N, C-alpha and C positions, 0 to 999 in steps of 0.2 A: 504494500500500500504506500503510495507516494502523495497522499493528499496534502492539502495546505494546512498542516499543523506544524509550522516552523520547519519547512523543507530545508534540508541540508544545513541545519544549524548545529553548531557546537556550542552548548550552553556553558558560558564562563562562570566561574565561581564568583559570587557577588557578596560583597561585604556591606553590612548594614550599619550605618552610623547611628548610635543610640545617644540621644541627648538625655543626660541625667538631670533630674530636677529634685530638689529636696525642699520640703516645706520648712520655713524658718521657725525656730523655737526661741522664745525669749530666754536670754541667758543673764548671768550675773545675779545680784541679790535683789529679788523683788519681794519686798515685805508688804504684806497686806494684813493690817491689824496686828494680830499676834501669831501669824503663821507665815511661812515662806514656801517657795517652790524649789524642787530639786529635779534637774534633768538627768534621769537615770542613765541614759546611754552615754552622755558626756562623762558621767562619773565612772562608768565601766571602762571607757576609753582611757581615762586618766590612770585608772588602776592598772590596766594592761600595759600602758606605756612606762609604768614604774617597774616592769619586769614580772608581774604576777601572771600566772598562766593557769587556765583551766578550760576544759572543753565547753562548759556552759558559758563562760565569759566570751570565748571566741565565736561560739555559735550566735550569741546575741548580737555581737558586733558585726559579724559577717551578714547576718540577716538584715540588720538595720540599714546597711548600705545596699544590699542586694535588692530589697523591696523598693528602694528609692532609685534604682537603676544607676547607682554610683559603683560601677563594676570594678574600677581600679582599687578602691578601698575594700570592696567585697573580696577581691583576690587577695589583698593583704591579710585580712583577718581569717578567711577560710584557709589560706596557706599556713598561718600560725596554728589553726585548728588541726590540720593534718600532720604538722610537724610533731604534735604530741603523740602521734602513733597510738591513739586510743580508738576504741570502737565507737562509731558514730552512726546515727540513722542514715540509711541509704540515700535519702533525699539530699544530703549534703554533698555526696559525690556528684550528683546531677547539677546542683546549683553551682558548685565550684567549676564544673566543666563548662557550664554556660557562661560564667564570668570569665574564664580563661579564653574562650572563643572570642569574646568581645575585644580582647586584647591581641588577638592573632596567634595565641599559643595553642595551636591545634594539636601538637604532640602531647602537651600536658592534658588537654581536654580529652583526647582519645584515651589516655591512661585512666583518667577519672571515669569515663564512660564504661571502660572495661571493668573497673572495680564496682561501678554501679550495677551492671548486669550480673556480676558475681554475688553481690550483696543483697539484691532484691529479687523476690519471687515474681514481681510485677515487671516483666521485660517489655511491656508494650511501648515504653518510651524509647527503646533502642531497637526493637524488632517489631515492625508494624503488624505482622501476622500473628503475633503471640496471643492476641485477644480474640482471634478468629480461627482457632484450631479446627472447628467444625464448619468452616465456611461452605464446603461442598454440600453438606446437609442443609444449610441455610438457603443456599441457592436453589436446591431441589424443592424446598418448601415454597419458595417464591415463584417457581416455574409453572408453566401451563396456564397462565392467565391471559395469553394473547393468541390470536390467530394472525398469521402473517401471510402476505401475498407479494410475489415478485411483480414489478411494474413493467409494462411494455415501453415506457418512456426511456428505459435504460439503453445505453449504447454499448459498443465494445470498448469504451474508454472509461475515463474517470467520470462518475456521476455520483454526486454526494451533496449533503448539507441542505436539505429542503427547508423552506421557510413559508409560513402562511402569508398570503397576500390577497385578502378578500376571498373570492371564490376561486383563487388560483394558488399554485405553489411556484416558488422561484428557487432554483437550485443551481449548483455549479457543475460544469461539464467541460471535459477537454476535447469533446468532439469538435471538429472544425467544419462547419457547414457554410462558411462565408463564400466559398468558391473562388477565393483569391489565388493568384498563381504562386505567390511567395508566402509561405506560412512561417510564422515565428514558432520555433520548436523549443520546448523546455528540455535542456540537456539532461536534467535529472530524471525525467520520465520518458524521454524520447517521444513525447506527445505534444500537441498544442498546449499552450497555456490555457488554464481554465477561464471560462467566461460564464456569465449568468444567463440562464434560460428560464422561460416561463411556460407553464402549462395550465390549462383550465381544468377544474374538477368537474367530472360528469357523475352520473348516478353510481357507476361502479368502475370507472376508469378515468384516465386523464387524456387530454388532447395531445396532439403531436406538439412537442416542444419547439418554440422559436426563441431567437435571441431576445433578451429582455429589453435592452436599451443601448443604442449606439453611443450615447453620452456617458454611460457607466462603463461599458465594456471597452477595454483598450487592447493593445496587442500583448499585454502582460496579464498577470493573474487578477481575477476578481472572483470572489466566492462568499459564501455564508452571509446572506443578507438578513436584516431584521427590519420590520416596518412598524411604524406607529399605527394605532387603531384606525385613524382617519386616512391612512394610506398616503399622507402628504410628505412624510419624512422617512428616509431610509438610512440605515447604516450598513456598511459592507466591508469585507476584507479585501485589500488590494496590495499589490507590490509597492514598495517604496520608490515612487517615481518623482524625479526632480527634473523639470523642464523637458518632459517627454522621454527621459532616459532613466533606467533603473539605477538607483544609487546603492552602492555597497558600503558596508562598514569597513573599519580599518583592517579586519581580518579577511576581507574579500567575501563576506557573507551577504546574501540578499535577504533583507528583512521585510516584514509586512506591517502594514498600518491599517487602522480602521478609519474609514471615510464616512462623511455624512453628506447627503444630497437632499434637495427639496424639489417637490413636484410643482411645476408651473405649467398649467394646461396639461398637455400630454408629454411634456419634456422634463427630464431630471436635470436640474441646474444647481448652481452654487455648490459645487462639489469641493469639499474641504476636508483635510485631515484633522483629526481631533487633537486638542492641545496637549494631551498626555502621550501622544505618539512620540517616537524617538528614532534617530538614526543609529542608536546603540542597542536597541532591543526590539522585539516584535510585539505587536498587539494584534489580536485576530478574534474571529468568531463572535461578533456582537449578538446579544440577546436582550430584549427589553422586558421590564416588568409590565404587568397588565395595565398599570396606570401611566406607563411611559416615563416615570420619574427616576428610574434607576436603570442603568446600562450595565449588563454583565458581559465579561469578555475573558479571553485567555491571554496570558502574557508570560514572558520570562524577564520582566523588568526587575530592577534591583528590589530585593525583599522577597523574591520568589523562593519557595521552599525547595522545589524540585526542578525538573526540566521545564515544566510550564505549570502555572497555577491559574485558578479562577479568581478574578477580581470583580468588584462592582464599583460604580461611581455614580454619584447623584447628578441628574440632569436638571439644571436650574431653570427657572421659569423664563429667564432671558436667553436661554439657549446655551449658556455657559455650563461648566462642569465643576464639580467638587474635586476632591483629591481621591484617586483610586484607592480602594481598600481591598487588601488580600483577605479572602474568606477564611484563612487560617487552617489549623491542623485538623479541624473537624471534617474539612472537605479536602484540602490539599495534602499531598504526600511528597516523598522524594522522587516520585515518578512523574508521569504526565497526567494532568487533569485538564480537560479541554472540551470544546463544543458544549457550552452551557445552554440551557433552555429553561425559561421560567413559565410555569403553567398559570392558568387562571386562579388557582389556589395559592399562588406564590411559592409552590414547591419547586425545588431545583433539581433538574435532570442534567447529568453530565457524563462524560466518558473518562475512564481512568484505567491505567495499568498499574497503579500503585495500591489500590484497594484490592482485597482478595476477589479473584474472578476466575473465569473459565479459560482465559488465555487472551493475549493481545489486549486491546481495549475492550472493556465491558461498560455497560450503561448502568448508572446508579441513580437513585433518587434520594434526596435529602429533604425531609418534610420541614416546611417553614414553621416558625414559632412566632408568637405574638411580639416578641422582642426583635423581630427581623433577623434573628440568627437562624441557624439550621441545625437539625438533629443529625445524629450519626448516619452516615451514608449506608444505603442498603442496596444490594444487587437486585435488579428487577427480574432476574432469572431467565430461563429458556422459554420460548424459542427466540426471543429478541436477542439475547446474548448467546454466544457460541465460542468455540475455541479460537476464533479468528477476531479480526477487528470489527467491533460494533460500536456505532457512535452516531452523533447528530440526531438524537431522539427528540421529536416534537409531538405534542398531543393536544387535541381539542377536547378538553374535559367535559364539554357539554354533550358531545356524541361519542366520547371515549375512542376516537379514531385519530390516527396520526401516521408519522413516517419515521423511518430510521435508515441508516446507511450501514452496509456491511461488505466486506470482501470475502465472505464465506464461499466455499465451492458451490457450483450450481448456478452462479450468476452469469451475466453476459459480458461483463467487462472487469476492470480492475477493482472498482468500487461500484456498488449498485444500490439503488434506493428501493426500499420495501415499504409497503403500507401495512398497517396493523389495526386491529380492533382489540381494545382492552376489555376482556370479559369479566374481570373481577379486580377490584381495587386491592392494592398491596396492603397487607396488614402489617404496618410498621410500628404500631403503638403498644409497646409495653412501657408504660410511663411511671416513673418514680417522681414524686414531688419532694424535693429537699427543702425543708423548712427549719427555721430557727429564729431565735431572738438574741440580739446583741446587747450585752449588759456590762456594767462596770464590775471588774473582778473584786473590788474592795467593798463597795456598798450595795452591789447588786442592782443598782439603778438602771433604768432603760437608757440606751444610747440611741438617740435619733440622729439622722444625718450621716450614719456610717456607710462607707462604700463597701459593698460586699461583692466579691468577684467569684465566678465559677470558672474553673480551668479544667482542661482535660488532663490526661495522664502525662502529657509532655509539657504541662504548664502553659499551654496556649489558652488565653482568655476566651471563653465562649460567650459570656454575657455578664453584665453588671447591673446591680440595683442599689438604690440608696434607701436606707431604712427610714420609715416614717415615724410618727409620734409614738407608736407602740414598739419601736425597735425591731420589728419583725422583717423577715425576708423570705422569699420562696423562689425556687427554680424548678422548671420542668426538666427532667433528666432521663437518660436511658436506664433501663434495668441492668443489673449485674455489671456495673461499670465503675472504674476508679475515677474519682474526681478530687479536686482540691478546692477548698473554700477559704478565701482570704478576706479578712475584715480589716478595714483601715479607717481611722478617724483622726483628724488633727488633734494633737495633744495626747494621743494614746499610742502604745506600741502595737505595730501591725502583727496580726496573728494569722497563720495559715495552717489548716488542718486537712488531712486526707480523709476521704470517706468512700466506702464501697456501697453502692446502692444494692438493694435486694434484687433477686432474680425475677420477682413478680411485681405486677402493678401495685403501688401502694405509696406510703409516705416514709421518708427517712428523716428523722429529726437530728439536727446538728446545731445546737445552741453554741454560742461563742462568747467568752468573757474577755474583755480587753483591760489591760492595766495601763494606768496613766504613765505617759513618758515623763511628765512633770508632776511630781508628787507634792501634795499639800501637807505641810507639817506644822505643828504647833506644840505648845507645852503639853506634855502628856503623850505625845506621839511616840510609838515604838519604832525606831529605825530598822529593827530586825524585820518587822512586817513590811516595811517599804521595800526592802531588798530581798524579801523572801528568805531570810536567814532563820532557819528553824533552831539551830544550835551551833555554837562555836565548838568544833569537834576537838576532843582530846583522846589520846590513846587510853585504853582500858586502865582505869584506876590511876591515871596520870593527870598532871595539870600543866604540862608543857604545851605551848602553842604549836600545832601541826601546820605544815605548809598550806593545806587546803583551808584551814581556819584563818591563816594569815590573809588570804585573798578576801574573805568576807570582812575581816577587821579593817582592811585597807579601804573598803567602801565607806565604812563609818568614819575613818580618819579623814578621808577626802571631803566628806560633808562638813566635818567640824572645822577643817581648814578654810572651807568656803564661807562658813559663818563663825567668825572668831569669838563671838559672844555666847555661842551655844554651849550649854553644859549638859552632860549626860550622866545618868545613873545606870551603872552596869549591874544587871541582876542575873544570877545563874540559878537554874532549877534542876532538880533530879526527879526521877520517878521514885516510887515507894519501896522498890526492892533494895536490899541491904538495910542496915539499921538506921534509925533516925539520926543518931549522933554521927555516924560515918558519912551519911549523905550531906549533913549540915557542914561538916568539915571539908569534904571534897568540893562541894559547890563554892564554899568560901575561897578555897585555894584557887579554883578555876576563875572566879570573878577577879581575884587579885592578880592572877597571871595575865588575864585579859587587859586589865588596867595598866599593868607594867609594860605590856607590849605597846599599847597606844602611847604611853608617855615616852617610851624609847623611840617612837617613830614620829615625834614632833608635837604631841598634844600636852599642854601644861597640866600638871597634877591638880591644880586648883579648879580645873574644868571637869574633873572626873570624880565620881564616887563609885564604890563597888561593894556588893554584898552577895553572899550566898544564902539561898533560902531553903536549900535541901528539898525535902518533900512537903514543906508546909503550905505550898500554894498550888496544889494539884488542880488541874482544869477539868478532871472527870472523876469518875467513881473509883479509880484504880488505887485505892489506899491499901494498907497492909491487910492481908488475908483475903482480898478480893481477886478472883481469877480474871485476868485480862489478857487480851491478845497483844502481840508485840507492837502493833501499830498504835494501840491505845496507850501503852506505856510511853511510846515515842512522843506523844502529844505533851507529856509532862516534862520530858527532857528538852529544855529550851533555854535560849539566851535572850535577854531583853536589853535594849539600849533606849531608855526612856529619856526624852528631852525634858529637863527640869528648868531650863532657862533659855530664852532666845536672845 
């Protein structure tokens, strides 16, 4: 098959420039009445820069920059994380790989991806087909829904890419019926370049094709048209022609562009290329949304995931265009996605050799959602699809009839157009509703105005919503699929959680709690709760400061240095096991050791008090003689750093 989906193109590796943006957070000493604010991330960074190391510390720092697209700093802190040589969640291999790629370190990124696939049972981020191991059974289930018929309009040449045009169809063909003595031959196919032909629809057949328009057809390629509902505007694919001659790029490749034309009487005039066309990449195969306000097309422009991706662009009321948008990983793969078509229901049909299929290009449908995004692509099944190339599917959903192109055996030419009738709608809907409420982790209050994002297994954002007054969000999602939910709100630390939806239609609940990036403190506040310090750890029956405890203490020290008038009461508590006297003595020694460490590291003694309370202030029922689980005893083993003066 040599049709016009980027003929004779070698797709170059494209780099995407990512602009990192970070929301500003007020710094310095902001005193409000009797309380102040602490920027937790900045404190973590100061702690790390003093040489303190922990996986938790570097994960928080790496994530804080990664989620704000500041990849150089993400590389820095994720690099520190992996230098610890500790076990980390598999997601951090992936995030580090993504950050390394942004800096051009593909060798390092490849190493991280290998570790990711070794560490994770979810290989769908690195192996596309891992989530579709039973794809042949799925295709079989979707098959038998069409009757197809070979059309007499086909020639012994290339015939492909039909488009609806009122009571007619317009398609591309390399047949040369002009009768001219000298023919322009495409050396790639050894046939004439394709031109547009038109044929009228009859009851059960099509009329003999004739050339569509001498104003549109040139001596080079024209193909895959799309028409507005009123028939007065058309878009089509054509060769990149400048002053009557084909223009090649620097590598000698002939590229393609999308052109627009307007109908004036019976003539197509004002033929112009679209503003996002380029001499450096191809755009092709336009398709219009039912309202005519969105144009879909295939391209290998910068930002493309694979050899060609499907994009869409807004058509403005004044005839201008917005910025082309890649449809993302839910649709596009590392292979070819091409020949889009949008049905009356706004469902997307397209051809792909990247999604699991029967061979060559297969035709897929992705059902439209209310958010203007698309669901997981589904193979439409046989007999439309075959082990050969099947593409350019269009359907009139009113009468469930349409056309597609294939180069399967039994045709007349290289590519042939077939008509079909859809007997049964494809059952694509196993729907999971992912729901949740965004709350403050400290006071459990509702957080309105949080941006909640749903991403696929490769962290491609599928859709986003903003929480309302009730703090809730919801997404329609596929069953049995891995997703990532990310919640962000100015003044809070961003949180991202993974979730696997159930295999059957239903609801998956995913509440998310956010912690403030800037913490409000006042007299009586326990800084241990601010930084989630459950206890300053000591070795068994010891009271010497351990290295991991030093990291937590450094957080408290940094806050006290930022606020030189702040005074802290250090309180150490034990559980009820061992004797009352022993626990009292041990907690006292530990409180004193904690204070001595802080004094040694720059905090004046007159700003600190310390006391051990042993088991006298238990927070639950676990007193002497009461049987409790280990996690219940753990609640009583705690350290407190209470602000007694601001």
